[in-house]
N, C-alpha and C positions, 0 to 999 in steps of 0.2 A: 383367273387372276393372273396379271402379268408377272413375269419372272422378276424377282428382286435383283438388284445390282450384284449383291454378294452371292447369288445363286447361279451366276453366269457359267457357261460351259466351256469357256476358252481355257487352254492349258498350255504349258511350255512345249507341247508337241512331242511328248514322250511316246505317244502311240501313233504310228503311221496310219494314214487313211486306208481302210480296206478297199480292195478292188470292187468296182461297181458290180453289185449282184453276187459277190463272192465272199468267202470267209478270209479272215486274216490269221496268220500264224506268226507270233512274235519270235524274234531271235534273241539270243543271249541266254542268260540264266533265268530260271522260272520264278513265278510268284513266290513271295516270302523267301527269295534267295535260293530257290531249289534249282535242280538241273532239269533237263528236258526228258520227256518220255520215260523210257525204262530206267534211265539214270535217276530220275525223280523218285520213282517207286522203289528202286533198289535202296536208295538212301533212307526212305521211310520204313520199308518193311524190315530192314536190318535192325531197326530199333526194337521190334517186337511189340505186339499189341499191348501187353501189360505196361510197358514203359511209356508208350504214347498215352495210355489212359491216365497214368499217374502224373505225367508232366504237362499234359496239354493245357490244363487250366489250374488255378489255385485250388488245391485240395480235392481234386477229382476223385482220388482214391478214398476220400473220407466219407463219401456219400452225401446225402442231402442235409442241409442245415434245417433247423426248425424255424419257420417264418414267425415273426412276431405277429403279423396279421396276414392270414391267407385271404380272407374276405372281410373287408372293412368298409364302413361308410365313408372313410376318408378318400377312398379311391373311386368316388363317384365323379364321373366326367362332367364338366360344366356344360351349360347349355350354349347353343350357338350365339344367343344374345350376349351371354356373359363373355364369350370369347371376342365378339365383335366390339364390345365396349371397353376392352382393355388393351394394353400395349405390352410389348416384351418386357418381362421382369415384374409385371404386376402380380400380386399374390392373391390366390383364391382361398387357400386354407393352410393351417398349420395344426400339428398335434404333437404331444410328447412322444418320444420314441424309446423303446427298450433297446439297450445296447449291451455288448459284452463287458465283462469286468474291466479290461484294459481301457476301453473307450469311456466307460463310466468314470473311472479314476482320473482320466485325462481331461474330461470336459465338465464345464459348469452347467451346460444345457445341451440336450440332444433332442432334436425334433424332426419330424417330417414336414416338408413344405410342398405346396402345389402352386405352380405359377404359370404364367402365359409365355409362350415362345412362338416361333414361326417354323412350320414344318416344311415338307418338300414343296418347292415352287412358291414359298412364302405364305402358305395357308396357315391361319392361326390355329395353334394347338395348345393344349394343357400338358404340362410335364410335372412329374413328381420327383422328389429327391430328398436329401437329408441336409441338415445344418447342425454343426457342433461348434460350441464356443469354448475357448480355453478357460481354465481356472485362473483366478487372480484378477488383478486390476488391469484394464486395457491401457496400453501405452498412449502417450500423447498422439492424437490423430486417429486413434482407434486401432483395433486388431488388424494386422495385415491378413489378407484372405488368400487361401489356396483353393482354387476350383479343381476338384478331383474328377477325372474321367476314367471310369472303370473299364476293364477289358470285357471280352465276350462273356455274357451271362446267359444268353438265350434270346428268344424273340417273343415269348408269350408273357401274359400279365403276371404270372407268378415269378418271373425272373428279374423283377426290379430289385436292385440292391437295398432300397429303402424298406423293403418288406422283411429284411433279415437283420438280426442284432449284430452279426459279424460283417455285414455289408456285402455278402455274396451267397448265392444259393448252393453252398456246400458247407462241409464242416471246416473248411479252411479259414485261417485267421490272417492270411497275408495282407489283404486289403484293410481289414480292421486294424492290424498292427501298423501299417503305413500311416493311416489317419491318426492313430493314437500318438505316434511319434511326432507328427506335424503339430498336433495340439500341444504336446509337451514343450515343443520348441516355440510356442507362442503364436501359432497361426490359427485363425478360425478356418474351418474347412466346410465347404459346401460341395455336395456331390449330386449331380443330376442322374436320374435314372435313364435319360434319353427319351425322346418321343416314342410312344407306342408301348413302353414297358410300364407295368403297374395297373393299367386300366383294363377291366374285364372286357373281352370282345375285341381288343386291339392287338396289333402286331407291330413289332419294332422296325423302324427305318434303319435296318442294319447297315452300317458303314457309309451312310449318306453323309459325306464329309461336312458340308456347310450346315445341314440340318442339325447334326450333332454339335458342331461348333457353336451355333446360335443358342442351343439349349444350355451349353456350358456358360457362355457369356451371360445369358439371361438369369442363370442360377445365382450369379454374383449380384446382379441388380436386385433380384428378389431377396436374397439374404440380407442386404443392406437395408431393405425396407422392413424386414422382420426385426432386425437387431440394430439399434443405434450405436452399439459398441464397435461396429465394423468400420474400418477406415476405407480410404479411396485406393490404397495400393493393393495390387493383387497379382497372383501368378496362376498359371494353368499347368497342372501336373497330371499326366495320364499314362496308362499302361495298355499296350496292345491296341485294341479298337479305340481305347481312350487316348493312346498316344497319337493315333491318326487324328482323332477329334481335336486335340489341343494344338496340333499343327494348323488345323483350320482356324482355330481361335486366334492364333497369332496373325493370320491374314485378315481377320475381320474385326478384331478388338477395337482398333482405333476408330472405325466407323460405327460399330455397333454400340460402343460404350465410351463416347468421347469425353464424358465428364469424370471418368475414372482413370487411375494411373496404372496402366498395365506394364509390369516389369519384366515379364519373360515367361517362357514355356519350357517344360521339362517332359519330353516324350520318352517313355521307356519302351523299347522294342515296338515301335509303332508299326501298324499294318501299312503295307504299301505294295505296289505292283500287283494288285488283285487280279487284273486281267490276265497276267501271265500265270498266276496260280490257277485260274479257271482253264486256261489252255492246257496246262500240265494235267489237270484232273480229267481232261478229255482223252488222255492216253490211258488205255486199260492197264491195270496192274499186271505184272508178269505172272505166269502160271505158278511160279515157285514162291510167290510172296503175296499175301493178302493186302488189300487196301488198309489204310489206317483209319480207325474210327474218328479220330480228331479231325483229320483232313476232310472226311465225308461230312462231318458236322459243320465245318466252316462253309463248305460248298452249299449245303442245304440252307443255311442261314443267309448266304449271299443271294440265293434264289428268292428268299422272302424279301430281302431288302430291295432287290431289283424290281420285283413285282409291285412293291409299295410305291416305288418311284413312278411307274407307269402301268397301272393295273389293266388298262385297255390294250396295251401294246406288248406287254411282256407276260409270258406264261412260265410257270416253273419248268416245263419241259424244254423251253428255249435254252436253259442252262444245265439242267440235270437229265440223266438218263431215265428211262422208264423204271429201272430197278430202284434208283434213288427216289423217283417220284412216288413210289409206293410207300416210302418212309416220310414223306413231307407232312402228313397230318400229325405224325409223332414229333417231327422236328418243330412244328408250330407250337406244340404243347409242352415239351420237355425242356428244362433248362440245360445248359451245356454240359455240366458234369454228368447228369443223368442220361442225356442223349448219347454221350460218348460210351457209357456203359451199355446202353441199348444197342448201339451200332456195332459194338465190339462182338456181339453175338451173331452178327449178320455179315460182317465184312468178308468172311471166307466165301460167301455166295455172291457178293457184289463184284462183278467183273467189269461192268460198264458203269461209269460214274457220272462223267460230264458229257454234255452234248458237243461233239467236235465241230458242229456248225453254229456255235453260239454267236459268232460275230456276223452271221448273215442277218441277224436281227439288229438293225442299226440303232434302235432305241436302247437295246441292251448294251450295245457297243458304247453308246453315249453315256450310259450310266457308269460303266467302268471308267470312262474318261473323266467323268465328274468326280469320282470318289478318290482318285489318286491325289495324295497331298503334294506340296511343293508346286502350287499352281500360280501363286502370286508372291511377291516379296513380303516377308514377315515384318511386323511393326516393331518387334522387340527381340532381344537375344534368345537363343535356343541352347539348352543343355541336352544334347542327344545322347542316349544311353542304350547300350546293347550288350547282351550276354554272348560270350563266345561259344557256349554249349547249347544255345537256343536252337531248337528244331521246329518251332512254330513260326517265329519271325527270325529268319536266319541272318547271320552277320553279312552275307553277301547282299541281301536286300537292303539292309540299313547302310552299308557302305555306299551303295548306289544312291540311296536317298540323301545321304550326306553330300554327295557330289551335286545332286539336283539343287539342294538348298544353297550350297555355296555358289552355284552358277547363277542363282537369282540375286546374289549379293547379301544373303542373310548372314548375320553374325552367329556362328555356330561353334560351340565347344563340344567335341565328340569324344566320349569315353567308351572304351570296351572293357569287359570283365571276362577274362578267358575261361574261368571255371563256372560262370553263372549260366543257368538255363533260363527259360522264359519266366519262371516264377521266382527263383532265388535271386534274380536280378534286383528285385525290389529291396531286399535286405543288403545285398552287396553294394548297391549304388547309394544307399541312403546317406552315408557320411558326405559324399560328394554333393548330393542334392542339398543337404542342410547347409553346407559351406557356400554353395552357389547362391541359394536363396538369400542367405545373410549378406553376401557380397553385394547382391543387387539392391537389397534394402538400404545398405549403407551408401549407395550411390557410386560405387566403384565401377569402372568400366569393365565390360565383359571380355573374357578371353576369346579370341578368334583362332581356331585351329584349322578348320577345313581339311583335316586329315585325322585318322584315328589316333588316339592316345590311350595308354593303358591306365585304367583306374585302380584304386586301392581296394582290395577285397578284405573281409574280416580276418582271413588267415595270414594276411601280410603279403600275399603274392601281388606282383605288379607294382607300379609306381604311379603316384598321382600326377595328373596333368599339371603343368606349370600354370600359375595364376598371376594375373597382373592387376 
């Protein structure tokens, strides 16, 4: 199948071309805003494994959540004929969904949805997710919609957020609390699982920018077919991998859903500069400090995403070391919080993590080029949010990303929260998110900063960005 227009591989040129037949070593600061080589590992190892395990993902220290459905007839993949006879956003199935008490109190309906989207290279795929409707009477024109993009949950079928009452495969309630707050503020919320999550026998297209973005956009189209209470106005809000995804949404929304009114994107600590992260992971950790379980987990999932992009051209060992390769069957199976715990028992012995020759595989090189956000000018304003204490997606990476977005001519309002880490950012930033969404709904012009400003945190530290 020919490549879709919105799957094209051109970029603003942030990655220089590798030498013919050779490997490429990027300069500057590393992926996720880290340093180079030993500096990168020194920064990570000084955190201690227990700290990384606790902070790498929402609720990682809390263990696994109880899935509402581990094996369900709902997650039966449609036939090829069903896929071929449908278009993006068409609905295959719905069913009621059990949710946590805060979500139940904030919603009038909660359900799973299965809908059609387009995967890598435009191939038709089925995707699952959830839809929740606020309580009360819909406003004139219908409920405004927030499309939620979740952060890294895993790559296997049990890692789909729609399988869990709290919307994440751990005991954490951060994502569920975020969705509940949006519902209470009068937004219908639809959350995609992303292609490859939920269905037995499949693996997730991890970090494939436009594949994720299309699944977010098509979730809104599907939600409006399920519920006539939903209006045309919508936003995309995402965290970490989901932050990367919603930046892709802003590039595609005008073409993918021209009949809807897309009002803006809120990426929280979005993933970026993944190629530089892979290059840093190719440097062995120093003898006096172990690798961090969270970083190894990210690398393993990247290998899965890259192989899904080009299974005939990319092998896991093109990106990971033989030591990490031995853990790939486990990485395919375990969701991220559980994988982090598993890897934490091994990282003292893992001394070689990435393949330092990864860029010799030009298809793998192209995958990293494809997944970096800020590739095209965005259609709607962006509220970019970053925690100053984040060690998963660091301020250095997001500062650079802000510059990339501004260079494209995007309308960006950038807030930083000095005390917030990767997960507490959701709570710290919510007052600014709510105010920004409301401002956009009222038709007021978005603020353009193109430089970091300090956000207001719950304890009163910092100052809010000026609003116009």
